[in-house]
C-alpha positions as CSV (number, residue, x, y, z in Angstrom):
1,X,-111.1,89.8,120.3
2,X,-111.9,86.0,120.5
3,X,-108.8,85.2,118.5
4,X,-106.7,87.5,120.7
5,X,-108.0,86.0,123.9
6,X,-107.7,82.4,122.7
7,X,-104.0,83.0,121.6
8,X,-103.3,84.7,124.9
9,X,-104.9,81.7,126.8
10,X,-102.7,79.3,124.8
11,X,-99.6,81.3,125.6
12,X,-100.5,81.2,129.4
13,X,-101.3,77.5,129.3
14,X,-98.0,76.7,127.5
15,X,-96.1,78.8,130.1
16,X,-94.6,81.1,127.4
17,X,-96.3,84.1,129.0
18,X,-97.0,84.4,132.7
19,X,-100.3,86.0,133.8
20,X,-99.8,88.8,136.4
21,X,-103.5,89.8,136.7
22,X,-103.0,93.0,134.6
23,X,-103.8,93.1,130.9
24,X,-100.7,93.8,128.9
25,X,-98.3,93.1,131.8
26,X,-96.8,89.6,131.5
27,X,-93.9,87.5,132.7
28,X,-91.9,85.6,130.0
29,X,-90.5,82.1,130.1
30,X,-86.9,81.1,129.4
31,X,-88.0,79.8,126.0
32,X,-89.7,83.1,125.1
33,X,-86.6,85.0,126.1
34,X,-84.4,82.6,124.1
35,X,-86.4,83.4,121.0
36,X,-86.0,87.1,121.6
37,X,-82.2,86.7,122.2
38,X,-81.9,84.7,119.0
39,X,-83.8,87.3,117.0
40,X,-81.6,90.0,118.4
41,X,-78.6,88.1,117.2
42,X,-80.2,88.0,113.7
43,X,-80.6,91.8,113.9
44,X,-76.9,92.1,114.8
45,X,-76.1,89.9,111.7
46,X,-77.9,92.3,109.4
47,X,-76.9,95.6,111.1
48,X,-73.6,94.8,112.9
49,X,-71.3,95.8,110.1
50,X,-72.8,99.3,110.0
51,X,-70.7,100.2,113.0
52,X,-73.5,101.7,115.2
53,X,-72.5,102.9,118.7
54,X,-74.4,100.7,121.2
55,X,-76.2,102.3,124.2
56,X,-78.6,100.8,126.7
57,X,-80.8,103.1,128.8
58,X,-83.0,102.0,131.7
59,X,-86.8,101.9,131.3
60,X,-87.1,105.3,133.1
61,X,-85.9,108.6,131.7
62,X,-85.3,112.2,133.0
63,X,-88.7,113.9,133.4
64,X,-87.3,117.2,132.2
65,X,-86.1,115.6,128.9
66,X,-89.5,113.9,128.6
67,X,-91.3,117.2,129.0
68,X,-89.1,118.9,126.4
69,X,-89.7,116.1,124.0
70,X,-93.3,117.1,123.5
71,X,-94.6,113.6,124.1
72,X,-97.5,114.9,126.2
73,X,-98.7,117.1,123.4
74,X,-99.2,114.2,121.1
75,X,-99.7,111.0,123.3
76,X,-100.9,112.0,126.8
77,X,-103.0,108.8,126.9
78,X,-100.0,106.6,126.6
79,X,-97.6,108.2,129.1
80,X,-96.6,106.7,132.4
81,X,-95.1,108.7,135.3
82,X,-93.3,107.5,138.4
83,X,-94.7,108.7,141.8
84,X,-93.5,108.1,145.3
85,X,-94.4,108.7,148.9
86,X,-92.8,111.9,150.1
87,X,-94.9,112.5,153.3
88,X,-94.4,112.6,157.1
89,X,-94.9,109.9,159.7
90,X,-98.4,111.1,160.1
91,X,-99.0,110.9,156.4
92,X,-97.7,107.4,156.5
93,X,-100.2,106.4,159.2
94,X,-103.0,107.9,157.1
95,X,-101.7,105.9,154.0
96,X,-101.7,102.6,155.9
97,X,-105.2,103.3,157.2
98,X,-106.4,103.9,153.6
99,X,-104.9,100.6,152.6
100,X,-106.5,98.8,155.5
101,X,-110.0,99.8,154.6
102,X,-109.5,99.6,150.8
103,X,-109.5,103.3,150.1
104,X,-107.3,105.1,147.5
105,X,-103.8,105.3,149.2
106,X,-102.1,106.8,146.1
107,X,-103.6,110.4,146.4
108,X,-100.6,111.6,148.6
109,X,-98.0,110.3,146.1
110,X,-95.9,112.9,144.4
111,X,-94.3,112.9,140.9
112,X,-90.6,112.0,140.9
113,X,-88.0,113.2,138.4
114,X,-88.4,109.9,136.5
115,X,-91.0,109.0,133.8
116,X,-91.3,105.6,132.1
117,X,-89.5,105.6,128.8
118,X,-92.1,105.7,125.9
119,X,-89.6,104.8,123.1
120,X,-86.0,103.5,123.2
121,X,-84.7,106.5,121.3
122,X,-86.1,109.3,123.6
123,X,-83.1,109.5,126.0
124,X,-80.7,109.4,123.1
125,X,-81.3,112.8,121.6
126,X,-80.4,115.0,124.6
127,X,-77.4,112.6,125.3
128,X,-76.0,113.2,121.8
129,X,-76.8,116.9,121.8
130,X,-74.5,117.4,124.9
131,X,-71.5,116.1,122.8
132,X,-71.7,119.1,120.4
133,X,-71.8,119.0,116.6
134,X,-72.0,115.6,114.9
135,X,-69.0,114.5,112.8
136,X,-69.2,114.8,109.0
137,X,-70.4,111.2,108.7
138,X,-73.4,111.9,111.1
139,X,-74.2,109.4,113.8
140,X,-75.6,105.8,114.1
141,X,-76.8,104.4,117.3
142,X,-78.0,100.9,118.5
143,X,-80.5,101.0,121.3
144,X,-82.7,98.6,123.3
145,X,-85.0,99.3,126.2
146,X,-88.2,98.3,127.9
147,X,-90.8,100.9,127.0
148,X,-94.2,101.7,128.6
149,X,-97.4,102.7,126.9
150,X,-100.7,102.8,128.9
151,X,-103.0,100.8,126.6
152,X,-104.3,97.7,128.5
153,X,-105.5,95.1,126.1
154,X,-106.3,91.4,125.9
155,X,-104.3,91.3,122.7
156,X,-101.0,89.7,123.7
157,X,-99.3,91.7,120.9
158,X,-100.3,95.0,122.6
159,X,-98.4,95.0,125.9
160,X,-98.0,97.9,128.3
161,X,-94.3,97.1,129.1
162,X,-92.4,95.7,126.2
163,X,-88.9,95.8,124.6
164,X,-87.9,97.9,121.6
165,X,-84.7,97.5,119.7
166,X,-83.8,100.5,117.6
167,X,-81.2,101.9,115.2
168,X,-81.2,105.7,115.0
169,X,-79.4,107.6,112.2
170,X,-78.5,111.3,112.3
171,X,-77.2,113.2,109.3
172,X,-78.3,114.8,106.1
173,X,-81.8,114.2,104.6
174,X,-80.3,111.9,102.0
175,X,-78.2,110.0,104.5
176,X,-81.0,109.2,106.9
177,X,-83.6,108.4,104.2
178,X,-81.2,106.0,102.6
179,X,-80.7,104.4,106.0
180,X,-84.5,104.0,106.4
181,X,-84.9,102.4,102.9
182,X,-82.0,100.1,103.6
183,X,-83.7,98.8,106.7
184,X,-87.0,98.4,105.0
185,X,-85.3,96.1,102.6
186,X,-83.5,94.3,105.4
187,X,-86.7,93.9,107.4
188,X,-88.4,92.0,104.6
189,X,-85.3,89.9,104.1
190,X,-85.0,89.1,107.8
191,X,-88.7,88.1,108.2
192,X,-88.4,85.9,105.1
193,X,-85.4,84.1,106.7
194,X,-87.6,83.2,109.7
195,X,-90.6,82.1,107.6
196,X,-92.9,85.1,108.2
197,X,-95.0,86.7,105.4
198,X,-95.1,90.5,105.7
199,X,-96.4,93.6,104.1
200,X,-95.0,97.1,104.4
201,X,-97.5,100.0,104.5
202,X,-97.6,103.7,105.2
203,X,-98.7,104.4,108.8
204,X,-99.3,107.0,111.4
205,X,-98.7,107.3,115.2
206,X,-101.8,107.3,117.6
207,X,-101.9,111.1,118.0
208,X,-104.4,112.3,120.6
209,X,-107.6,114.3,120.0
210,X,-108.9,116.3,117.1
211,X,-105.6,118.0,116.4
212,X,-104.0,114.6,116.4
213,X,-106.1,113.6,113.3
214,X,-104.5,116.4,111.3
215,X,-101.0,115.3,112.5
216,X,-101.7,111.7,111.6
217,X,-102.9,112.8,108.1
218,X,-99.8,114.9,107.6
219,X,-97.6,112.0,108.7
220,X,-99.2,109.7,106.1
221,X,-99.3,112.3,103.3
222,X,-95.5,112.9,103.7
223,X,-94.7,109.1,104.0
224,X,-92.9,109.8,107.3
225,X,-93.8,106.4,108.8
226,X,-93.9,102.9,107.4
227,X,-94.7,99.7,109.3
228,X,-93.8,96.1,108.6
229,X,-97.1,94.2,109.3
230,X,-97.5,90.5,110.3
231,X,-100.8,88.8,111.1
232,X,-100.7,87.6,114.7
233,X,-104.2,87.8,116.2
234,X,-106.0,89.0,113.1
235,X,-105.5,88.5,109.4
236,X,-107.6,91.6,108.6
237,X,-105.7,93.8,111.0
238,X,-102.0,92.6,111.0
239,X,-99.7,93.8,113.8
240,X,-96.9,96.3,113.3
241,X,-93.7,94.4,114.2
242,X,-91.2,97.0,112.8
243,X,-91.5,100.7,112.1
244,X,-89.4,102.9,109.9
245,X,-89.6,106.6,110.8
246,X,-88.2,109.8,109.2
247,X,-88.4,112.7,111.6
248,X,-87.2,115.3,109.1
249,X,-85.3,117.9,111.2
250,X,-87.9,117.9,114.0
251,X,-85.6,116.3,116.7
252,X,-82.6,118.0,115.3
253,X,-84.2,121.4,115.9
254,X,-85.7,120.5,119.2
255,X,-82.5,119.1,120.8
256,X,-79.9,121.3,118.9
257,X,-78.5,118.4,116.9
258,X,-76.2,120.0,114.3
259,X,-73.9,118.6,111.7
260,X,-70.2,119.5,111.4
261,X,-71.1,122.6,109.2
262,X,-73.7,123.8,111.7
263,X,-76.8,122.8,109.7
264,X,-79.6,121.0,111.6
265,X,-79.4,117.2,111.5
266,X,-82.2,115.1,110.1
267,X,-83.0,111.9,111.9
268,X,-84.6,108.5,111.2
269,X,-85.1,105.3,113.1
270,X,-86.0,101.7,112.7
271,X,-87.7,100.0,115.6
272,X,-88.2,96.3,116.3
273,X,-91.0,95.3,118.6
274,X,-89.2,92.3,120.1
275,X,-92.2,90.7,121.9
276,X,-94.4,91.2,118.9
277,X,-91.8,89.4,116.6
278,X,-91.5,86.5,119.1
279,X,-95.3,86.3,119.2
280,X,-95.5,86.3,115.4
281,X,-93.0,83.4,115.4
282,X,-95.0,81.4,117.9
283,X,-98.3,82.1,116.2
284,X,-97.0,81.0,112.7
285,X,-94.7,78.2,113.7
286,X,-96.3,76.8,116.8
287,X,-95.7,77.0,120.5
288,X,-93.1,74.3,120.6
289,X,-89.8,75.7,119.2
290,X,-88.5,72.1,118.6
291,X,-91.2,71.7,116.0
292,X,-90.4,74.8,114.0
293,X,-89.2,74.4,110.4
294,X,-85.5,73.6,110.2
295,X,-84.8,76.7,108.0
296,X,-86.3,78.9,110.7
297,X,-84.3,77.2,113.5
298,X,-81.1,77.6,111.4
299,X,-81.7,81.3,110.8
300,X,-82.2,81.9,114.5
301,X,-79.8,79.4,116.2
302,X,-77.4,78.5,113.4
């Protein structure tokens, strides 16, 4: 925790991150954004020739799609919903009185049809399902979105609102597992180009409750999730900066994603935690980008 807090303090003092008074909710400086933009261009360099269809969704998604996704079964502790005032003038007076005396003014708020996006790929599946059967070659999609997960922390690498860049592949089992392996190889190569030492290890998602432990064990046993780990605030517990996920036919079945011959599509995705990668670069190379090794600057800025 001390290492996390001291690194966070240094990021605040340098102006790279801007304190908002809420753990895990930070503003970013122009320099911080420039590093993320440069790394995204590096992603494009590695993945651009694959011909993915680019889509950009907002950080909120259709609540009905969110409910159908099953997210609340697995990760209720991380979800964020959007509520609004839907009352009368009298209710408004009551709300203002509550605020005046410091009482809870949110109890009259009602859920809207929008929830905060938990992962960049969640709005994609129902969107593609509406198109009908996938072509023979399957589908490949390039996504980027702010995502929300309710886990306040002093660790600057565990933010509540953060950006995720993703490639999602839909097709046969062989097609999507080849895609995942290709990006695991690329991930190591990319991080080497920017001077970061990494390890790749089998992983699991933070499933909720006792039943979640069984799901996590199954996920590990079947090698469905791997993470690319980089030490940021702890050498003993390095941070997952990329993830490589094989969903089998779970999303294909849930959303009705079918291949040209009518069989259920398998899906896989690779995710980049953009803030985490930027933080790894600042941690390893220093807070002044001008002092970074020439090879790293060349890889990012040419």
